C-alpha positions as CSV (number, residue, x, y, z in Angstrom):
1,R,0.0,0.0,0.0
2,R,1.4,3.3,-1.1
3,V,0.1,6.7,0.1
4,H,0.3,9.8,-2.1
5,G,-1.2,13.0,-0.7
6,S,-4.6,12.1,0.6
7,Y,-5.1,9.1,-1.8
8,A,-4.2,5.5,-1.1
9,V,-3.5,3.0,-3.8
10,N,-3.7,-0.7,-2.9
11,I,-1.4,-2.8,-5.0
12,K,-1.3,-6.6,-4.7
13,L,1.6,-8.0,-6.7
14,Q,2.2,-11.7,-7.0
15,P,5.2,-11.9,-9.4
16,N,5.2,-14.8,-11.8
17,V,2.2,-16.5,-10.3
18,A,0.2,-16.3,-13.6
19,K,3.3,-17.4,-15.5
20,K,3.9,-20.4,-13.2
21,H,0.2,-21.3,-13.4
22,T,0.2,-21.1,-17.2
23,K,3.3,-23.3,-17.4
24,L,1.7,-25.9,-15.1
25,V,-1.5,-26.0,-17.1
26,L,0.5,-26.3,-20.4
27,A,2.5,-29.1,-18.8
28,E,-0.7,-30.8,-17.8
29,I,-2.1,-30.5,-21.3
30,A,1.1,-31.9,-22.8
31,A,0.9,-34.8,-20.4
32,K,-2.7,-35.5,-21.3
33,L,-1.9,-35.4,-25.1
34,K,1.1,-37.8,-24.6
35,E,-1.1,-40.1,-22.6
36,G,-3.7,-40.0,-25.4
37,G,-6.3,-38.7,-23.1
38,P,-9.6,-37.4,-24.4
39,L,-9.3,-34.1,-26.2
40,E,-12.4,-32.9,-24.4
41,D,-10.3,-32.7,-21.2
42,V,-7.7,-30.7,-23.0
43,F,-10.3,-28.3,-24.4
44,D,-11.8,-28.0,-20.9
45,M,-8.4,-27.1,-19.5
46,L,-7.8,-24.6,-22.2
47,E,-11.3,-23.0,-21.6
48,T,-10.6,-22.9,-17.9
49,M,-7.2,-21.2,-18.5
50,K,-8.8,-18.8,-21.0
51,G,-11.5,-17.9,-18.3
52,E,-8.8,-17.3,-15.7
53,L,-6.8,-15.1,-18.1
54,V,-9.9,-13.1,-19.0
55,N,-10.7,-12.7,-15.3
56,E,-7.1,-11.7,-14.5
57,Q,-7.1,-9.2,-17.4
58,A,-10.4,-7.8,-16.1
59,D,-8.8,-7.4,-12.7
60,H,-5.8,-5.6,-14.3
61,D,-8.1,-3.4,-16.3
62,Q,-10.0,-2.5,-13.2
63,L,-6.9,-1.7,-11.3
64,Y,-5.6,0.4,-14.2
65,G,-8.9,2.3,-14.3
66,K,-8.8,3.0,-10.6
67,Q,-5.2,4.0,-10.6
68,S,-5.7,6.2,-13.7
69,Q,-8.6,7.9,-12.0
70,E,-6.6,8.5,-8.8
71,C,-3.8,9.9,-10.9
72,Q,-6.1,12.3,-12.7
73,T,-7.6,13.4,-9.4
74,E,-4.1,13.9,-7.9
75,Q,-3.0,15.8,-11.0
76,A,-6.1,18.1,-10.8
77,F,-5.4,18.6,-7.0
78,R,-1.7,19.5,-7.7
79,N,-2.7,21.8,-10.6
80,T,-5.1,23.6,-8.3
81,Q,-2.3,24.0,-5.7
82,I,0.0,25.4,-8.3
83,S,-2.6,27.8,-9.5
84,D,-3.4,28.9,-5.9
85,A,0.3,29.4,-5.1
86,T,0.8,31.4,-8.3
87,D,-2.1,33.7,-7.4
88,I,-0.8,34.2,-3.9
89,Y,2.7,34.9,-5.2
90,N,1.4,37.5,-7.7
91,R,-0.7,39.2,-5.0
92,A,2.3,39.2,-2.6
93,S,4.5,40.7,-5.4
94,Q,2.0,43.4,-6.0
95,H,1.7,44.1,-2.3
96,R,5.5,44.3,-1.9
97,A,5.8,46.7,-4.9
98,S,3.1,48.9,-3.2
99,C,5.0,48.7,0.1
100,E,8.3,49.6,-1.6
101,A,6.7,52.6,-3.3
102,S,5.1,53.7,0.0
103,N,8.5,53.3,1.8
104,K,10.3,55.3,-0.9
105,K,7.7,58.1,-0.7
106,G,7.9,57.9,3.1
107,Q,11.7,58.3,3.0
108,A,11.4,61.3,0.7
109,D,8.6,62.8,2.9
110,L,10.8,62.3,5.9
111,Q,13.7,64.2,4.4
112,V,11.3,67.1,3.5
113,N,9.9,67.0,7.1
114,L,13.4,67.0,8.6
115,N,14.4,69.9,6.4
116,Q,11.3,71.8,7.4
117,Q,12.0,71.1,11.1
118,E,15.5,72.5,10.7
119,Q,14.1,75.6,9.0
120,N,11.6,76.0,11.8
121,R,14.3,75.7,14.4
122,E,16.4,78.3,12.7
123,T,13.4,80.6,12.3
124,T,12.4,80.1,15.9
125,K,16.0,80.8,17.0
126,L,16.1,84.0,15.0
127,K,12.7,85.1,16.3
128,I,13.8,84.4,19.9
129,E,17.0,86.4,19.4
130,E,15.0,89.2,17.8
131,R,12.5,89.2,20.7
132,Q,15.3,89.2,23.2
133,R,16.9,92.2,21.5
134,Q,13.6,94.0,21.4
135,H,13.0,93.2,25.1
136,E,16.5,94.5,26.0
137,E,15.8,97.7,24.0
138,Y,12.5,98.1,25.8
139,E,14.2,97.6,29.1
140,R,16.8,100.3,28.3
141,S,14.2,102.8,27.3
């Protein structure tokens, strides 16, 4: 039993069982023919062997159909995962580009703000010095 994703595949393998069985039946037929046994027995054995082979082939066809369907289902599942991951990646890439643009704008705005603060400090310092001078003149008068 092998497990792939959420699907389980049951595999029963009996190597060379059919080949050994066929060899035994053919050996038995050859022995019957050598003995001069009735051909009806030989035909019955061949019909039995044919029925077993047809049944075995039907089992193989059924297993192939089941495994083929499981593979198609697994492939569809994986394709959906790939599609979902691609969509998520594309959205994340767009979001990152937006964040990088926002960060770049923020950095530029920060520099403008820092420059304005420096100008305000200089202006405030000059105004304070002017007021102080005016106050000193007032006090002297």
